[in-house]
TORRO-256167 format. One line per field, with one value per residue (C-alpha): residue number from 1; x, y, z negated; residue in three letters. Coordinates in steps of 0.25 Angstrom, whole numbers, always signed. Example, Ala and Ser with C-alpha at 12.3 -4.5 7.8 and 13.67 -1.06 7.14 Angstrom:
2
nr: c(1, 2)
c1: c(+49, +55)
c2: c(-18, -4)
c3: c(-31, -29)
rest: c(ALA, SER)
END
This chain:
147
nr: c(1, 2, 3, 4, 5, 6, 7, 8, 9, 10, 11, 12, 13, 14, 15, 16, 17, 18, 19, 20, 21, 22, 23, 24, 25, 26, 27, 28, 29, 30, 31, 32, 33, 34, 35, 36, 37, 38, 39, 40, 41, 42, 43, 44, 45, 46, 47, 48, 49, 50, 51, 52, 53, 54, 55, 56, 57, 58, 59, 60, 61, 62, 63, 64, 65, 66, 67, 68, 69, 70, 71, 72, 73, 74, 75, 76, 77, 78, 79, 80, 81, 82, 83, 84, 85, 86, 87, 88, 89, 90, 91, 92, 93, 94, 95, 96, 97, 98, 99, 100, 101, 102, 103, 104, 105, 106, 107, 108, 109, 110, 111, 112, 113, 114, 115, 116, 117, 118, 119, 120, 121, 122, 123, 124, 125, 126, 127, 128, 129, 130, 131, 132, 133, 134, 135, 136, 137, 138, 139, 140, 141, 142, 143, 144, 145, 146, 147)
c1: c(+7, -2, -13, -11, +3, -3, -11, +1, +10, +0, -2, +13, +15, +3, +8, +22, +17, +8, +20, +29, +18, +14, +29, +31, +18, +18, +25, +14, +3, -4, -5, -6, -21, -18, -7, -17, -28, -18, -13, -27, -31, -19, -21, -36, -38, -52, -57, -67, -64, -73, -66, -53, -59, -62, -49, -41, -52, -52, -63, -69, -63, -49, -50, -57, -46, -35, -42, -44, -29, -24, -32, -28, -13, -15, -13, -27, -39, -54, -63, -78, -83, -90, -101, -103, -100, -100, -87, -73, -63, -49, -36, -22, -15, -1, +4, -2, +4, +18, +18, +12, +26, +31, +20, +23, +37, +33, +24, +34, +44, +35, +32, +47, +48, +37, +43, +58, +64, +53, +55, +45, +38, +37, +31, +21, +17, +16, +6, -2, -2, -6, -17, -23, -22, -29, -40, -43, -44, -52, -62, -64, -65, -76, -84, -84, -88, -100, -105)
c2: c(+143, +141, +131, +124, +120, +110, +102, +103, +97, +86, +83, +82, +73, +64, +62, +58, +49, +42, +40, +35, +25, +20, +17, +10, +2, -1, -15, -19, -14, -6, +9, +19, +16, +1, +4, +12, +2, -10, -3, -1, -15, -20, -12, -15, -29, -33, -19, -17, -8, +3, +3, +5, +17, +23, +21, +26, +37, +32, +30, +17, +16, +19, +8, -2, -1, -2, -14, -21, -19, -23, -36, -38, -37, -47, -37, -38, -48, -44, -53, -52, -48, -59, -51, -41, -48, -35, -31, -36, -35, -32, -40, -38, -51, -57, -50, -37, -38, -42, -30, -21, -20, -14, -4, +1, +3, +11, +19, +21, +26, +36, +41, +43, +50, +60, +63, +63, +76, +78, +78, +70, +83, +87, +74, +75, +89, +85, +74, +84, +93, +82, +78, +92, +92, +78, +82, +95, +88, +77, +86, +93, +80, +75, +87, +85, +70, +75, +83)
c3: c(-33, -22, -24, -11, -15, -24, -14, -4, -14, -18, -4, -1, -13, -9, +5, +1, -10, +0, +9, -2, -7, +7, +10, -3, -3, +12, +10, +1, +11, +0, -3, -15, -17, -18, -28, -37, -36, -39, -51, -56, -53, -60, -72, -73, -68, -63, -59, -48, -36, -42, -55, -47, -40, -53, -59, -47, -44, -29, -20, -17, -3, -7, -18, -9, +1, -9, -16, -2, +2, -12, -10, +4, -1, -12, -23, -29, -30, -29, -38, -39, -52, -59, -64, -52, -39, -32, -39, -37, -48, -44, -49, -46, -40, -42, -30, -35, -48, -42, -31, -41, -47, -34, -34, -48, -44, -31, -40, -51, -40, -34, -48, -50, -37, -41, -54, -50, -56, -66, -81, -90, -94, -80, -76, -87, -83, -68, -72, -80, -69, -59, -68, -68, -53, -52, -62, -55, -41, -47, -53, -40, -33, -43, -40, -25, -27, -35, -23)
rest: c(UNK, UNK, UNK, UNK, UNK, UNK, UNK, UNK, UNK, UNK, UNK, UNK, UNK, UNK, UNK, UNK, UNK, UNK, UNK, UNK, UNK, UNK, UNK, UNK, UNK, UNK, UNK, UNK, UNK, UNK, UNK, UNK, UNK, UNK, UNK, UNK, UNK, UNK, UNK, UNK, UNK, UNK, UNK, UNK, UNK, UNK, UNK, UNK, UNK, UNK, UNK, UNK, UNK, UNK, UNK, UNK, UNK, UNK, UNK, UNK, UNK, UNK, UNK, UNK, UNK, UNK, UNK, UNK, UNK, UNK, UNK, UNK, UNK, UNK, UNK, UNK, UNK, UNK, UNK, UNK, UNK, UNK, UNK, UNK, UNK, UNK, UNK, UNK, UNK, UNK, UNK, UNK, UNK, UNK, UNK, UNK, UNK, UNK, UNK, UNK, UNK, UNK, UNK, UNK, UNK, UNK, UNK, UNK, UNK, UNK, UNK, UNK, UNK, UNK, UNK, UNK, UNK, UNK, UNK, UNK, UNK, UNK, UNK, UNK, UNK, UNK, UNK, UNK, UNK, UNK, UNK, UNK, UNK, UNK, UNK, UNK, UNK, UNK, UNK, UNK, UNK, UNK, UNK, UNK, UNK, UNK, UNK)
END
C-alpha cells in the first residue's frame, strides 16, 4: 500500500464529513467545533475556556470562536469566576440543553453512516487503527510544538 493513500483517504473523509456537518448544522448557525465544545461544556459544567481547550486538544483561537458563537446563539452562558475575575466559567443554557438533543441525533447519524456495512468486530478494529494513526500524528505534532 502506498503511504500517500492514507492521507488522501483521510482528506476525502474530512472534506465530506465537514460538508455533511455544515449542511446539517446550518439551521442552528453553528459548526462542528461548536458541537464539540458544547458537548464538553454540558459534560463538565463550569469549565473555563482553557480547560475546554485542554480536553478538546484544540487551540485557544478555535475554542474562543466556538464559545463566542455558542454564547451568541444562546446555547451557553459565560459567568465570571468568583475567586479569579479573569476567568469565565461556561454553562449550558436551557436552549443549549434542548437543541443538544438534535445535535446528538446528527452526530449519531453520521456515526451510523461511517459504520454502515461494518460488523462490530470491524468497528472495534477500525477504532483501534484510528487511535494508532491519531497517536502517531499527535506525537509528531507535539515534537514540532516544542521547537
